Residue, then its C-alpha position, 0 to 999 in steps of 0.5 A: m479404117s476398120f473399128m479395130t484400127d481406128n481404136t488401136l490408131r486412137y491408143a496409139t496417139r493418145g501419148l500426143t501432148g501438142n510439143r513439136e519435139t516432145d510428139i515427134a519423139f513419141l510417135k518415133e516410139q509408137i511407130h516402133e512399137y507397132s511395126f507389126d501393124l502397117r496400117i498403123t504404122a503408115a498413119l503414124e508416119r503420115i502424123l510424124r511427117c507432118l510434124t517434121v515438115p516446117e510450115a508444111g499445113c499437112a492434111v492427113a488422109 
């Protein structure tokens, strides 16, 4: 990822709490907010998939 994308993704995930239900709702909001940037939304969707698949042991690429 580029420096700008990396910083934007850090900013977009700043509100994650570690609480699964809260984080799912937060990520859905962020995906909507950053819908103009396909790289950011793709990364946020990968994180969201890890939270919505129970016991998946998901690795974010």
